[in-house]
C-alpha positions in Angstrom: 0.0 -0.1 0.0 2.7 2.4 0.8 4.7 1.8 -2.3 1.3 2.3 -4.3 1.2 5.8 -2.4 4.6 6.6 -3.1 3.9 8.0 -6.3 2.6 11.6 -6.5 0.1 10.8 -9.6 -1.3 8.0 -7.4 -1.7 10.3 -4.3 -3.5 12.9 -6.5 -5.8 10.5 -7.7 -6.5 9.0 -4.0 -7.0 12.6 -3.0 -9.6 13.2 -5.7 -11.3 10.0 -4.7 -11.6 11.3 -1.2 -14.1 13.6 -2.6 -16.2 10.8 -3.9 -16.3 8.3 -6.9 -14.8 9.3 -10.3 -14.6 8.0 -13.7 -11.3 7.3 -15.1 -11.7 10.3 -17.4 -12.2 12.6 -14.5 -9.2 11.2 -12.7 -7.0 11.7 -15.7 -8.3 15.3 -16.7 -5.8 17.1 -14.3 -2.8 14.6 -15.0 -0.4 15.2 -17.7 -0.4 11.6 -18.9 -2.2 9.3 -21.0 -5.4 7.6 -20.4 -3.7 4.2 -20.5 -1.0 5.3 -18.0 -3.7 6.6 -15.9 -5.3 3.2 -16.0 -2.1 1.5 -15.1 -1.7 3.7 -12.1 -5.3 2.7 -11.0 -4.2 -0.9 -11.3 -1.5 -0.5 -8.9 -4.0 1.3 -6.6 -6.5 -1.6 -7.0 -3.9 -4.1 -6.4 -2.9 -2.4 -3.1 -6.7 -2.4 -2.1 -6.8 1.3 -1.8 -9.3 1.7 -5.1 -12.3 -0.3 -6.2 -13.3 0.0 -9.8 -16.8 -0.9 -11.4 -17.5 -0.6 -15.2 -20.9 0.3 -15.9 -21.5 0.3 -19.9 -18.7 2.1 -21.2 -17.7 4.1 -18.2 -15.3 2.8 -15.6 -15.9 4.4 -12.0 -13.5 4.3 -9.1 -14.1 4.8 -5.4 -11.7 4.7 -2.5 -11.8 1.7 -0.3 -11.5 3.5 3.2 -10.8 -0.3 4.9 -7.5 -0.2 3.6 -6.7 3.2 4.6 -7.9 2.4 8.2 -5.4 -0.5 8.3 -2.7 1.8 7.3 -3.8 4.3 9.8 -3.7 1.7 12.6 -0.4 0.5 11.8 1.1 4.1 11.7 -0.7 4.9 15.0 0.7 1.8 16.5 4.3 2.8 15.4 3.6 6.4 16.7 2.6 5.1 20.1 5.9 2.8 20.4 8.1 5.7 19.5 6.5 8.2 21.8 7.0 5.8 24.5 10.5 5.3 23.7 11.1 9.2 23.5 9.4 9.4 26.8 11.9 7.1 28.2 14.9 8.8 26.7 13.7 12.1 28.0 13.5 10.7 31.5 16.8 9.0 31.0 18.3 12.2 29.9 16.6 14.4 32.7 18.1 11.9 35.3 21.5 12.2 33.8 21.2 16.2 33.7 20.2 15.9 37.3 23.1 13.7 38.4 25.6 16.0 36.4 24.1 19.1 38.3 24.5 17.2 41.9 28.3 16.5 40.8 27.9 12.7 40.4 29.5 11.0 37.4 27.1 9.9 34.7 
């Protein structure tokens, strides 16, 4: 999923889909690339589980799959909590060391 979001064009497509479903043509309009290139990018996003597409008649409509984004958000939140705990412990350790130096003890 993160690899799929690494490309700025795909991030722009996801950003547009945050507003609601869109056709491939609507997604392609602001991008400086061919329609077939847009379809390839959508294929990557679909493979990552970020986007679902549905073809009705001649129009392929895309929409964001929020479940995948929620999973990424949970993963990031877990990492953030882990690092915050580590930084808190480091801060406490450094404060203790600073206190020892101020009292004249050797660290």
